[in-house]
C-alpha positions as CSV (number, residue, x, y, z in Angstrom):
1,M,0.0,-0.2,0.1
2,K,1.1,3.6,-0.6
3,K,2.8,5.5,2.1
4,N,0.7,8.0,4.4
5,I,-2.7,6.3,3.3
6,P,-5.3,7.3,5.7
7,T,-6.9,4.5,8.0
8,I,-10.3,3.8,7.4
9,L,-12.5,1.1,9.7
10,T,-15.3,-0.5,7.6
11,I,-18.3,-2.3,8.6
12,E,-20.6,-4.5,6.4
13,N,-23.4,-5.4,8.3
14,S,-26.0,-5.6,5.5
15,S,-26.7,-9.3,5.3
16,S,-26.4,-12.4,7.5
17,L,-22.5,-12.0,7.3
18,C,-21.0,-9.3,9.5
19,S,-17.4,-8.2,8.3
20,V,-15.0,-5.6,9.4
21,C,-12.0,-4.3,7.8
22,I,-9.1,-1.7,8.8
23,N,-5.9,-0.7,7.2
24,D,-2.5,0.8,8.4
25,N,0.3,2.0,5.9
26,K,1.2,-1.6,5.0
27,K,-1.8,-3.9,5.2
28,I,-5.6,-4.6,5.1
29,F,-6.8,-6.6,8.1
30,Y,-10.3,-8.3,7.7
31,T,-12.6,-10.5,9.7
32,E,-16.0,-11.8,8.8
33,Q,-18.6,-13.9,10.9
34,F,-22.0,-15.1,10.6
35,K,-24.4,-13.4,12.9
36,N,-26.4,-15.8,15.4
37,V,-28.0,-12.5,16.7
38,E,-28.7,-9.1,15.8
39,S,-27.3,-6.5,17.9
40,S,-25.0,-3.6,18.6
41,R,-22.9,-5.5,21.0
42,F,-22.1,-8.1,18.1
43,I,-20.6,-5.6,15.7
44,L,-18.8,-4.0,18.6
45,N,-17.0,-7.3,19.7
46,I,-15.9,-7.8,15.9
47,I,-14.7,-4.1,15.9
48,D,-12.7,-4.8,19.2
49,Y,-11.3,-7.9,17.7
50,I,-10.2,-6.1,14.5
51,L,-8.7,-3.4,16.5
52,Y,-6.7,-5.9,18.8
53,K,-5.5,-7.8,15.8
54,S,-4.3,-4.9,13.8
55,K,-2.7,-3.3,17.0
56,I,-4.4,0.1,15.6
57,K,-5.8,2.4,18.0
58,I,-9.4,3.9,17.7
59,T,-8.0,7.4,18.0
60,C,-5.8,6.6,14.8
61,I,-8.7,5.9,12.7
62,N,-9.4,8.9,10.0
63,A,-12.4,7.8,8.6
64,L,-15.7,5.3,8.9
65,S,-17.3,3.5,6.0
66,F,-20.1,1.3,6.0
67,S,-22.5,-0.4,3.5
68,I,-25.4,1.9,2.8
69,G,-27.6,-1.1,1.7
70,P,-29.8,-2.4,0.3
71,G,-29.8,-4.5,3.3
72,N,-31.9,-5.9,6.2
73,F,-33.7,-3.7,7.9
74,T,-32.6,-4.4,11.5
75,S,-29.0,-5.1,10.4
76,M,-29.1,-1.6,8.7
77,R,-30.3,0.3,11.5
78,I,-28.1,-1.5,14.0
79,T,-25.0,-0.3,11.7
80,M,-26.2,3.2,11.4
81,S,-26.5,3.4,15.3
82,V,-22.7,2.0,15.5
83,I,-21.5,4.0,13.0
84,K,-22.9,7.4,14.0
85,G,-22.0,6.7,17.8
86,I,-18.2,6.3,16.8
87,A,-18.5,9.1,14.2
88,L,-19.7,11.8,16.9
89,G,-17.5,10.1,19.6
90,Y,-14.3,10.6,17.8
91,K,-15.1,13.4,15.0
92,L,-14.9,11.2,12.0
93,P,-16.1,11.6,8.8
94,I,-18.3,8.8,7.0
95,I,-18.2,7.1,3.7
96,K,-21.1,5.0,2.2
97,V,-20.8,2.2,-0.2
98,S,-23.2,0.3,-2.3
99,S,-23.7,-3.3,-1.2
100,L,-24.4,-4.4,-4.7
101,K,-21.2,-2.4,-5.8
102,S,-19.4,-4.2,-3.1
103,I,-20.2,-7.7,-4.5
104,A,-19.7,-6.7,-8.2
105,L,-16.1,-5.7,-7.2
106,E,-15.5,-8.8,-5.5
107,A,-16.6,-10.7,-8.9
108,F,-14.2,-8.8,-10.7
109,Y,-11.3,-9.3,-8.4
110,T,-11.8,-12.9,-7.6
111,Y,-13.0,-14.2,-11.5
112,K,-11.8,-11.1,-13.5
113,I,-15.5,-10.6,-14.9
114,N,-15.9,-7.1,-16.0
115,K,-19.8,-7.3,-16.9
116,I,-21.5,-8.2,-13.6
117,F,-25.3,-8.4,-12.6
118,A,-25.3,-8.2,-9.0
119,A,-28.7,-9.0,-7.1
120,I,-29.7,-9.2,-3.6
121,I,-32.8,-10.7,-2.1
122,S,-34.6,-9.5,0.9
123,N,-36.7,-11.5,3.8
124,T,-40.1,-10.6,2.1
125,N,-38.3,-12.1,-1.2
126,E,-38.0,-8.4,-2.7
127,I,-35.0,-8.6,-5.1
128,S,-32.9,-5.6,-5.4
129,Y,-30.2,-5.3,-8.3
130,G,-27.6,-3.3,-10.5
131,I,-25.5,-3.9,-13.6
132,Y,-21.9,-3.3,-13.1
133,I,-19.4,-2.8,-15.5
134,Y,-15.6,-2.8,-14.5
135,K,-13.2,-0.8,-17.0
136,K,-10.1,1.3,-16.5
137,K,-10.2,0.9,-12.9
138,I,-13.5,2.1,-12.3
139,I,-16.7,0.1,-11.6
140,K,-20.0,1.6,-12.5
141,N,-23.6,0.9,-12.5
142,I,-24.7,1.5,-16.1
143,L,-28.5,1.6,-14.7
144,N,-27.3,4.6,-12.7
145,K,-29.4,3.3,-10.0
146,E,-30.3,0.2,-8.1
147,I,-33.7,-1.0,-8.8
148,K,-36.1,-3.1,-6.4
149,K,-38.7,-5.2,-7.7
150,K,-41.2,-7.6,-6.3
151,N,-41.0,-10.0,-9.4
152,Y,-38.2,-11.7,-11.0
153,N,-39.0,-11.2,-14.8
154,I,-36.2,-9.2,-15.2
155,K,-34.7,-8.4,-18.7
156,L,-30.7,-7.8,-18.6
157,P,-28.9,-6.4,-21.9
158,Y,-28.2,-9.2,-24.3
159,I,-24.5,-9.7,-23.6
160,E,-22.3,-12.1,-21.6
161,I,-23.0,-11.3,-18.1
162,A,-22.1,-12.9,-14.6
163,G,-24.8,-13.2,-12.0
164,V,-23.7,-12.7,-8.6
165,G,-25.4,-12.3,-5.0
166,N,-27.9,-14.1,-3.0
167,G,-30.7,-13.0,-5.4
168,C,-29.2,-14.9,-8.4
169,Y,-28.8,-18.3,-6.7
170,K,-32.2,-18.3,-5.2
171,Y,-34.0,-17.3,-8.4
172,K,-31.3,-18.8,-10.8
173,N,-33.6,-20.9,-13.1
174,I,-36.2,-18.0,-13.9
175,L,-33.3,-15.5,-14.3
176,S,-31.3,-17.9,-16.6
177,L,-34.7,-18.7,-18.5
178,N,-35.0,-15.0,-19.4
179,N,-31.6,-14.1,-19.8
180,L,-29.7,-17.0,-22.1
181,K,-26.4,-15.2,-21.6
182,L,-26.5,-14.8,-17.8
183,K,-23.9,-16.9,-16.4
184,I,-24.8,-17.9,-12.5
185,K,-21.8,-19.9,-11.5
186,Y,-19.9,-17.9,-9.3
187,N,-19.6,-18.4,-5.2
188,I,-20.3,-14.8,-4.4
189,N,-23.5,-14.5,-2.1
190,Y,-23.0,-11.9,0.3
191,P,-21.3,-8.4,0.5
192,K,-18.1,-8.1,2.2
193,A,-16.1,-5.5,4.1
194,I,-12.9,-6.0,2.3
195,Y,-14.4,-5.0,-1.1
196,T,-16.4,-2.2,0.6
197,H,-13.2,-1.1,2.2
198,V,-11.7,-0.7,-1.1
199,L,-14.3,1.1,-2.8
200,S,-14.3,3.5,0.4
201,L,-10.6,4.3,-0.2
202,D,-11.5,5.7,-3.8
203,E,-14.5,7.8,-2.2
204,L,-11.8,9.1,0.3
205,D,-9.5,10.3,-2.8
206,V,-12.2,12.4,-3.8
207,N,-13.5,13.5,-0.3
208,N,-16.8,11.9,-0.9
209,F,-18.1,12.0,2.5
210,C,-21.7,11.7,3.5
211,S,-24.0,13.4,6.3
212,I,-24.4,11.8,9.8
213,K,-28.2,12.0,9.2
214,I,-28.0,9.7,5.9
215,K,-30.5,6.9,5.8
216,P,-29.7,3.3,4.7
217,K,-31.5,1.5,1.8
218,Y,-33.4,-1.1,3.3
219,L,-34.5,-4.4,1.5
220,D,-37.4,-5.3,3.7
């Protein structure tokens, strides 16, 4: 990593997988755990662990980042509570990142895919999705927005495109039937803090911070 890079603490808690990430000048530290309970204490325990593992003091953090969603209602509310508490307590700026964009970035990094359909499903079976292109080290949603639907009759551009996210796997048959060039064969189900963290560093480079009053995007 380059010298004097700011230290960011990233929380990804939009799904049943909770993960946290932090960096120093030389390394990125990451941990993840599937949740057996929804609580702020669960996230704070993971944060305590990553700070211990990295030997980074909370007073040395320069910014916070988190997944803005789409995500589960309770998970997102708890995340916002933790993020706001730390931000106010230590006077830290906040960076938001899309859960779908994080999943799409993992698809590129892991499988070198540059056309990605990322879809996440809610507890009420609503599907949220975006279509992402990775080009010249930039990942962009070509729809310019994330779409939320109650049905799965989704028509994608007629191009070779990879499907990732738990929404793709649950409705693989119907999505594949309607989109013959959609390939759903990649083991990426949930957003992870390490990819949210990488996107946060890009946002930090252009000082793209968000208000502490920001509201998350709920799936439910």
